[in-house]
One Martini backbone bead per residue (centre of mass of N, CA, C, O) as a GRO file, in nm:
protein
  391
    1MET     BB    1  18.141  11.207  10.819
    2ALA     BB    2  18.174  11.384  10.550
    3LYS     BB    3  18.013  11.459  10.262
    4THR     BB    4  18.070  11.441   9.918
    5LEU     BB    5  18.033  11.660   9.663
    6ARG     BB    6  17.954  11.638   9.334
    7ARG     BB    7  18.100  11.751   9.049
    8SER     BB    8  17.973  11.929   8.751
    9GLY     BB    9  18.099  12.062   8.499
   10SER     BB   10  18.254  12.363   8.403
   11ASN     BB   11  18.123  12.537   8.651
   12GLY     BB   12  18.133  12.358   8.920
   13GLY     BB   13  17.867  12.259   8.993
   14ILE     BB   14  17.600  12.131   9.168
   15THR     BB   15  17.415  11.848   9.173
   16LYS     BB   16  17.060  11.857   9.148
   17PRO     BB   17  16.755  11.788   9.196
   18ASP     BB   18  16.462  11.787   9.020
   19PRO     BB   19  16.170  11.919   9.136
   20TYR     BB   20  15.975  11.843   8.902
   21ALA     BB   21  16.044  11.542   8.881
   22THR     BB   22  15.977  11.469   9.174
   23ALA     BB   23  15.676  11.557   9.171
   24ALA     BB   24  15.588  11.374   8.937
   25ALA     BB   25  15.665  11.107   9.072
   26ALA     BB   26  15.477  11.141   9.317
   27ARG     BB   27  15.213  11.160   9.158
   28LYS     BB   28  15.236  10.886   9.019
   29GLY     BB   29  15.248  10.714   9.275
   30LYS     BB   30  14.979  10.816   9.396
   31SER     BB   31  14.795  10.728   9.159
   32LYS     BB   32  14.854  10.426   9.184
   33THR     BB   33  14.749  10.394   9.472
   34ALA     BB   34  14.463  10.498   9.419
   35ALA     BB   35  14.393  10.286   9.203
   36ALA     BB   36  14.425  10.043   9.396
   37ASN     BB   37  14.210  10.150   9.621
   38ASN     BB   38  14.024  10.263   9.366
   39ILE     BB   39  13.841  10.108   9.140
   40PHE     BB   40  13.596  10.302   9.203
   41LYS     BB   41  13.346  10.509   9.235
   42MET     BB   42  13.152  10.585   9.486
   43ASN     BB   43  12.799  10.555   9.567
   44THR     BB   44  12.656  10.761   9.803
   45ASP     BB   45  12.350  10.761   9.717
   46ILE     BB   46  12.352  10.431   9.810
   47GLY     BB   47  12.563  10.392  10.056
   48GLN     BB   48  12.878  10.381   9.974
   49HIS     BB   49  13.074  10.241  10.249
   50ILE     BB   50  13.367  10.105  10.299
   51LEU     BB   51  13.500   9.876  10.508
   52LYS     BB   52  13.857   9.905  10.597
   53ASN     BB   53  13.872   9.788  10.883
   54PRO     BB   54  13.977   9.480  10.987
   55GLY     BB   55  13.911   9.490  11.291
   56VAL     BB   56  13.610   9.560  11.266
   57ALA     BB   57  13.526   9.328  11.083
   58GLN     BB   58  13.606   9.103  11.284
   59ALA     BB   59  13.427   9.195  11.522
   60ILE     BB   60  13.154   9.158  11.384
   61VAL     BB   61  13.179   8.854  11.328
   62ASP     BB   62  13.232   8.764  11.622
   63LYS     BB   63  12.949   8.873  11.737
   64ALA     BB   64  12.775   8.643  11.581
   65ASP     BB   65  12.840   8.352  11.660
   66LEU     BB   66  12.928   8.141  11.458
   67LYS     BB   67  12.854   7.853  11.270
   68GLN     BB   68  12.931   7.594  11.055
   69SER     BB   69  12.601   7.573  10.977
   70ASP     BB   70  12.568   7.855  10.872
   71ILE     BB   71  12.349   8.089  10.719
   72VAL     BB   72  12.437   8.396  10.557
   73LEU     BB   73  12.316   8.723  10.542
   74GLU     BB   74  12.436   8.974  10.310
   75VAL     BB   75  12.408   9.326  10.303
   76GLY     BB   76  12.620   9.483  10.123
   77PRO     BB   77  12.931   9.361  10.050
   78GLY     BB   78  13.080   9.471   9.820
   79THR     BB   79  13.423   9.364   9.819
   80GLY     BB   80  13.442   9.153  10.090
   81ASN     BB   81  13.548   9.215  10.389
   82LEU     BB   82  13.327   9.039  10.537
   83THR     BB   83  13.294   8.781  10.368
   84THR     BB   84  13.566   8.640  10.422
   85ARG     BB   85  13.510   8.608  10.735
   86ILE     BB   86  13.248   8.448  10.718
   87LEU     BB   87  13.359   8.200  10.548
   88GLU     BB   88  13.547   8.099  10.786
   89LYS     BB   89  13.266   8.018  10.976
   90ALA     BB   90  13.066   7.940  10.754
   91LYS     BB   91  12.890   7.759  10.524
   92ARG     BB   92  12.719   8.016  10.404
   93VAL     BB   93  12.669   8.287  10.157
   94ILE     BB   94  12.422   8.546  10.112
   95ALA     BB   95  12.461   8.795   9.867
   96VAL     BB   96  12.328   9.132   9.846
   97GLU     BB   97  12.363   9.323   9.539
   98GLN     BB   98  12.306   9.621   9.347
   99ASP     BB   99  12.595   9.658   9.230
  100PRO     BB  100  12.761   9.537   8.958
  101ARG     BB  101  13.051   9.621   9.031
  102MET     BB  102  13.062   9.484   9.306
  103ALA     BB  103  12.989   9.201   9.212
  104ALA     BB  104  13.241   9.167   9.033
  105GLU     BB  105  13.453   9.201   9.261
  106LEU     BB  106  13.353   8.967   9.436
  107THR     BB  107  13.396   8.745   9.229
  108LYS     BB  108  13.702   8.799   9.177
  109ARG     BB  109  13.805   8.745   9.472
  110PHE     BB  110  13.716   8.410   9.439
  111GLN     BB  111  13.855   8.276   9.184
  112SER     BB  112  14.117   8.139   9.334
  113THR     BB  113  13.873   7.996   9.529
  114PRO     BB  114  13.652   7.763   9.453
  115ALA     BB  115  13.560   7.646   9.727
  116THR     BB  116  13.461   7.921   9.836
  117ALA     BB  117  13.278   8.013   9.598
  118LYS     BB  118  13.060   7.782   9.645
  119ARG     BB  119  12.968   7.936   9.930
  120LEU     BB  120  12.876   8.169   9.728
  121GLU     BB  121  12.579   8.366   9.700
  122LEU     BB  122  12.485   8.585   9.437
  123ILE     BB  123  12.264   8.869   9.452
  124LEU     BB  124  12.123   9.076   9.207
  125GLY     BB  125  11.979   9.341   9.401
  126ASP     BB  126  11.696   9.447   9.585
  127VAL     BB  127  11.613   9.359   9.899
  128ILE     BB  128  11.338   9.517   9.932
  129LYS     BB  129  11.209   9.389   9.650
  130MET     BB  130  11.196   9.123   9.764
  131PRO     BB  131  10.945   8.912   9.829
  132GLU     BB  132  11.163   8.710   9.959
  133LEU     BB  133  11.367   8.555  10.175
  134PRO     BB  134  11.597   8.353  10.227
  135TYR     BB  135  11.725   8.128  10.408
  136PHE     BB  136  11.849   8.213  10.746
  137ASP     BB  137  12.037   8.257  11.052
  138VAL     BB  138  12.217   8.514  10.971
  139CYS     BB  139  12.271   8.871  10.986
  140ILE     BB  140  12.505   9.074  10.793
  141SER     BB  141  12.556   9.445  10.796
  142ASN     BB  142  12.659   9.719  10.595
  143THR     BB  143  12.430   9.943  10.594
  144PRO     BB  144  12.257  10.122  10.395
  145TYR     BB  145  12.112  10.401  10.515
  146GLN     BB  146  11.855  10.416  10.319
  147ILE     BB  147  11.761  10.101  10.433
  148SER     BB  148  11.728  10.069  10.740
  149SER     BB  149  11.422  10.054  10.791
  150PRO     BB  150  11.318   9.841  10.580
  151LEU     BB  151  11.515   9.620  10.672
  152THR     BB  152  11.424   9.590  10.961
  153PHE     BB  153  11.126   9.516  10.895
  154LYS     BB  154  11.193   9.270  10.719
  155LEU     BB  155  11.338   9.106  10.941
  156LEU     BB  156  11.101   9.109  11.152
  157ALA     BB  157  10.897   8.960  10.932
  158THR     BB  158  11.051   8.711  10.923
  159SER     BB  159  10.974   8.366  10.816
  160PRO     BB  160  11.174   8.250  10.988
  161SER     BB  161  11.358   8.352  11.233
  162PRO     BB  162  11.643   8.463  11.308
  163ARG     BB  163  11.882   8.444  11.546
  164THR     BB  164  12.052   8.695  11.423
  165CYS     BB  165  12.156   9.054  11.400
  166ILE     BB  166  12.430   9.234  11.243
  167LEU     BB  167  12.421   9.596  11.240
  168MET     BB  168  12.489   9.880  11.051
  169PHE     BB  169  12.441  10.220  11.167
  170GLN     BB  170  12.331  10.503  11.213
  171ARG     BB  171  12.334  10.646  11.514
  172GLU     BB  172  12.044  10.763  11.529
  173PHE     BB  173  11.901  10.508  11.442
  174ALA     BB  174  12.003  10.329  11.672
  175MET     BB  175  11.869  10.504  11.898
  176ARG     BB  176  11.575  10.437  11.812
  177LEU     BB  177  11.581  10.137  11.896
  178PHE     BB  178  11.616  10.222  12.220
  179ALA     BB  179  11.385  10.389  12.262
  180LYS     BB  180  11.162  10.539  12.487
  181ALA     BB  181  10.906  10.645  12.635
  182GLY     BB  182  10.953  11.008  12.590
  183ASP     BB  183  11.152  11.016  12.385
  184LYS     BB  184  11.250  11.188  12.111
  185LEU     BB  185  11.313  10.906  11.931
  186TYR     BB  186  11.045  10.797  11.956
  187SER     BB  187  10.894  10.524  11.760
  188ARG     BB  188  10.789  10.290  11.552
  189LEU     BB  189  11.061  10.152  11.551
  190SER     BB  190  11.091  10.107  11.855
  191VAL     BB  191  10.836   9.932  11.902
  192ASN     BB  192  10.891   9.711  11.696
  193ALA     BB  193  11.169   9.614  11.787
  194GLN     BB  194  11.075   9.555  12.096
  195MET     BB  195  10.850   9.349  12.023
  196TRP     BB  196  11.033   9.133  11.831
  197ALA     BB  197  11.303   9.225  11.995
  198THR     BB  198  11.639   9.228  12.100
  199VAL     BB  199  11.829   9.523  12.171
  200THR     BB  200  12.185   9.571  12.121
  201HIS     BB  201  12.492   9.697  12.187
  202VAL     BB  202  12.821   9.673  12.041
  203MET     BB  203  12.939   9.937  11.865
  204LYS     BB  204  13.151  10.187  11.770
  205VAL     BB  205  13.194  10.376  11.450
  206GLY     BB  206  13.397  10.555  11.279
  207ARG     BB  207  13.423  10.730  10.981
  208ASN     BB  208  13.740  10.646  10.921
  209ASN     BB  209  13.655  10.329  10.853
  210PHE     BB  210  13.581  10.453  10.571
  211ASN     BB  211  13.520  10.420  10.202
  212PRO     BB  212  13.407  10.677  10.219
  213PRO     BB  213  13.345  10.902  10.445
  214PRO     BB  214  13.097  10.976  10.627
  215GLN     BB  215  12.897  11.223  10.797
  216VAL     BB  216  12.863  10.991  11.010
  217GLU     BB  217  12.818  10.799  11.266
  218SER     BB  218  12.842  10.461  11.400
  219ASN     BB  219  12.653  10.153  11.470
  220VAL     BB  220  12.642   9.842  11.632
  221VAL     BB  221  12.383   9.592  11.625
  222ARG     BB  222  12.167   9.366  11.805
  223ILE     BB  223  11.912   9.148  11.663
  224THR     BB  224  11.687   8.945  11.862
  225PRO     BB  225  11.452   8.745  11.815
  226LYS     BB  226  11.173   8.639  11.954
  227LYS     BB  227  11.139   8.330  12.156
  228PRO     BB  228  10.863   8.322  12.102
  229ARG     BB  229  10.656   8.465  11.901
  230PRO     BB  230  10.441   8.695  11.912
  231GLN     BB  231  10.077   8.668  11.922
  232VAL     BB  232  10.087   8.882  11.662
  233SER     BB  233   9.999   9.067  11.409
  234TYR     BB  234  10.206   9.243  11.218
  235GLU     BB  235  10.006   9.405  11.041
  236GLU     BB  236   9.834   9.513  11.273
  237TRP     BB  237  10.050   9.644  11.445
  238ASP     BB  238  10.176   9.829  11.224
  239GLY     BB  239   9.912   9.971  11.146
  240LEU     BB  240   9.871  10.116  11.414
  241LEU     BB  241  10.148  10.266  11.424
  242ARG     BB  242  10.111  10.433  11.169
  243VAL     BB  243   9.884  10.606  11.281
  244VAL     BB  244  10.000  10.720  11.563
  245PHE     BB  245  10.296  10.827  11.435
  246VAL     BB  246  10.219  11.064  11.250
  247ARG     BB  247  10.101  11.197  11.543
  248LYS     BB  248  10.271  11.170  11.834
  249ASN     BB  249  10.164  11.457  11.986
  250ARG     BB  250   9.887  11.354  11.982
  251ILE     BB  251   9.602  11.267  12.074
  252LEU     BB  252   9.425  10.985  12.006
  253ARG     BB  253   9.152  11.114  11.947
  254SER     BB  254   9.264  11.294  11.715
  255VAL     BB  255   9.397  11.080  11.536
  256PHE     BB  256   9.121  10.942  11.481
  257LEU     BB  257   8.862  11.145  11.493
  258GLY     BB  258   9.042  11.395  11.345
  259THR     BB  259   9.090  11.183  11.092
  260SER     BB  260   8.938  11.104  10.807
  261SER     BB  261   9.131  10.892  10.675
  262VAL     BB  262   9.123  10.694  10.911
  263MET     BB  263   8.814  10.646  10.920
  264GLU     BB  264   8.795  10.539  10.631
  265MET     BB  265   8.979  10.296  10.672
  266LEU     BB  266   8.815  10.163  10.906
  267GLU     BB  267   8.554  10.131  10.749
  268ALA     BB  268   8.663   9.950  10.525
  269ASN     BB  269   8.762   9.725  10.718
  270TYR     BB  270   8.484   9.667  10.845
  271ARG     BB  271   8.344   9.573  10.590
  272THR     BB  272   8.532   9.335  10.541
  273PHE     BB  273   8.480   9.189  10.806
  274CYS     BB  274   8.171   9.148  10.767
  275ALA     BB  275   8.193   8.986  10.505
  276GLN     BB  276   8.362   8.749  10.629
  277GLN     BB  277   8.124   8.711  10.870
  278ASP     BB  278   7.831   8.756  10.762
  279LEU     BB  279   7.754   9.061  10.819
  280LEU     BB  280   7.507   9.284  10.852
  281LEU     BB  281   7.441   9.611  10.703
  282ASP     BB  282   7.342   9.940  10.762
  283ASP     BB  283   7.389  10.152  10.464
  284GLY     BB  284   7.252  10.403  10.529
  285PRO     BB  285   7.160  10.710  10.582
  286LEU     BB  286   7.127  10.962  10.774
  287ASP     BB  287   6.861  11.177  10.886
  288GLU     BB  288   7.093  11.355  11.008
  289VAL     BB  289   7.296  11.607  11.087
  290VAL     BB  290   7.634  11.590  11.178
  291VAL     BB  291   7.794  11.747  11.457
  292ASP     BB  292   8.159  11.744  11.482
  293SER     BB  293   8.455  11.865  11.603
  294MET     BB  294   8.631  11.597  11.520
  295ASP     BB  295   8.624  11.627  11.202
  296VAL     BB  296   8.854  11.808  11.247
  297ASP     BB  297   9.202  11.845  11.175
  298GLU     BB  298   9.301  11.896  11.492
  299THR     BB  299   9.464  11.936  11.795
  300GLY     BB  300   9.331  12.094  12.005
  301ALA     BB  301   9.289  12.167  12.315
  302GLY     BB  302   9.613  12.160  12.449
  303ASP     BB  303   9.753  12.062  12.202
  304GLU     BB  304  10.014  11.968  12.033
  305GLU     BB  305  10.217  12.026  11.791
  306TRP     BB  306  10.356  11.905  11.528
  307ASP     BB  307  10.719  11.851  11.481
  308GLY     BB  308  10.781  11.653  11.216
  309ILE     BB  309  10.842  11.390  11.366
  310MET     BB  310  10.914  11.072  11.249
  311GLU     BB  311  11.012  10.871  11.045
  312MET     BB  312  11.286  10.741  10.839
  313ASP     BB  313  11.109  10.686  10.625
  314ASP     BB  314  10.991  10.671  10.338
  315GLU     BB  315  10.719  10.780  10.173
  316ASP     BB  316  10.661  10.493  10.041
  317ASP     BB  317  10.597  10.363  10.338
  318LEU     BB  318  10.328  10.493  10.314
  319PRO     BB  319  10.016  10.517  10.301
  320ASP     BB  320   9.798  10.648  10.075
  321PHE     BB  321   9.602  10.799  10.278
  322PHE     BB  322   9.832  10.999  10.367
  323LYS     BB  323   9.925  11.124  10.097
  324GLU     BB  324   9.611  11.227  10.032
  325GLU     BB  325   9.522  11.421  10.263
  326ALA     BB  326   9.570  11.708  10.155
  327ASP     BB  327   9.364  11.692   9.923
  328ARG     BB  328   9.115  11.630  10.095
  329LYS     BB  329   9.122  11.878  10.279
  330ALA     BB  330   9.085  12.090  10.056
  331LYS     BB  331   8.809  11.984   9.960
  332LYS     BB  332   8.655  11.994  10.240
  333LEU     BB  333   8.664  12.302  10.281
  334GLN     BB  334   8.450  12.353  10.050
  335ASP     BB  335   8.227  12.153  10.215
  336ASN     BB  336   8.213  12.189  10.508
  337PRO     BB  337   8.330  11.981  10.758
  338ASN     BB  338   8.122  12.047  11.007
  339ARG     BB  339   7.895  11.954  10.784
  340LYS     BB  340   7.803  11.611  10.773
  341ARG     BB  341   7.679  11.341  10.601
  342LYS     BB  342   7.633  11.033  10.741
  343GLY     BB  343   7.671  10.712  10.763
  344LYS     BB  344   7.594  10.437  10.949
  345VAL     BB  345   7.871  10.299  10.941
  346ALA     BB  346   8.046  10.539  11.018
  347GLU     BB  347   7.904  10.584  11.295
  348LEU     BB  348   7.964  10.306  11.411
  349VAL     BB  349   8.271  10.326  11.401
  350ARG     BB  350   8.292  10.579  11.573
  351ALA     BB  351   8.169  10.453  11.829
  352LYS     BB  352   8.384  10.233  11.864
  353VAL     BB  353   8.629  10.418  11.893
  354LYS     BB  354   8.529  10.571  12.141
  355LYS     BB  355   8.504  10.325  12.325
  356VAL     BB  356   8.800  10.243  12.323
  357LEU     BB  357   8.927  10.520  12.421
  358GLU     BB  358   8.716  10.586  12.678
  359THR     BB  359   8.650  10.286  12.806
  360ASP     BB  360   8.842  10.034  12.750
  361THR     BB  361   9.137  10.216  12.786
  362ASP     BB  362   9.181  10.525  12.854
  363LEU     BB  363   9.361  10.669  12.584
  364GLY     BB  364   9.255  10.937  12.448
  365ASP     BB  365   9.465  11.148  12.621
  366LYS     BB  366   9.701  11.007  12.488
  367ARG     BB  367  10.024  10.985  12.364
  368ALA     BB  368  10.230  10.806  12.168
  369ARG     BB  369  10.509  10.902  12.301
  370LEU     BB  370  10.383  10.773  12.596
  371CYS     BB  371  10.350  10.494  12.487
  372ASP     BB  372  10.362  10.161  12.534
  373GLU     BB  373  10.341   9.838  12.458
  374GLY     BB  374  10.093   9.786  12.643
  375ASP     BB  375   9.909  10.005  12.523
  376PHE     BB  376   9.903   9.895  12.229
  377LEU     BB  377   9.789   9.617  12.297
  378LYS     BB  378   9.528   9.716  12.424
  379LEU     BB  379   9.429   9.869  12.174
  380LEU     BB  380   9.425   9.636  11.968
  381TYR     BB  381   9.237   9.446  12.121
  382ALA     BB  382   8.991   9.638  12.138
  383PHE     BB  383   8.952   9.678  11.837
  384ASN     BB  384   8.919   9.377  11.755
  385GLN     BB  385   8.664   9.330  11.935
  386GLU     BB  386   8.507   9.550  11.735
  387GLY     BB  387   8.619   9.494  11.429
  388ILE     BB  388   8.888   9.657  11.424
  389HIS     BB  389   9.122   9.712  11.158
  390PHE     BB  390   9.479   9.745  11.000
  391SER     BB  391   9.475   9.512  10.732
   0.00000   0.00000   0.00000
């Protein structure tokens, strides 16, 4: 049946909807929807990308295999999309949030359920700057990408170790966790993660599952600390890796003997070790000028140049002696670094390092990017046997 158009007015014209009024109404409705979905503008500078897909959020929590007795540490809870699901399965949640606006929204979300709110402890602050983490059984985090590396190292160093960690990372960072010796992405992060934990892939998460969408794709990984914990000092182990992975494409002989700042650090540590052990040192200068081609920080014949790839850590995560190396090198060039009068302690430490690299381990000509966990353990043990320490 045909519809009858209603006529109006003396001119007999047909009444039509006002296109301007319709567009204005649409804009108004759209703005209300946007206001409802976006409480405030996300600060992407600190990695605020809210996980909006409820299916993905539920899958992440399910993969944690939570128990009713578990205390869960959540880093970067945002508005609580993961938090609500964790509280359904765990005894308590300790949520660490840096943004006061997010913390306020998270608190508001549970105001109507006091019983649930009592099981949520909200800590306002930077998790990386916390002196120590509270006790927790499981960590679940939609990790702000800027703190991926320091958070991983902080969790690996936590004692007692958590049962497991389910963490969302930028895809390339996640791939570094899995990288093996010889891979392009192999790094200090790879060796540390695989030394202290078993790392497994959980799922891929596309950028459209976040609000606002990040520029990169994401992966969820499971990090399960090894138990019993390897009987190696974390500080010593990580200290060695910091040295060798600054120039991972150089042979180890050049990394140690060819970098004055490294030798100065090892000499200082050796002096501390001797003082603690009540060992006397002949601290006088050498009687002759020592000429050693390895004094110069060069790649050496046949050695590859450094490709600039190191850790994804911030510069602040590096020891001071690396940050100051450029200034020292410039000053040493003025003093002719090929001819330098060394002290007896410095030369003793140098001899010990040579012995470790060339005799005890035979790793002097190997590059860090090709060394596996066993090589680094052998290296650390040999250095420690000579009284050379990295922490």
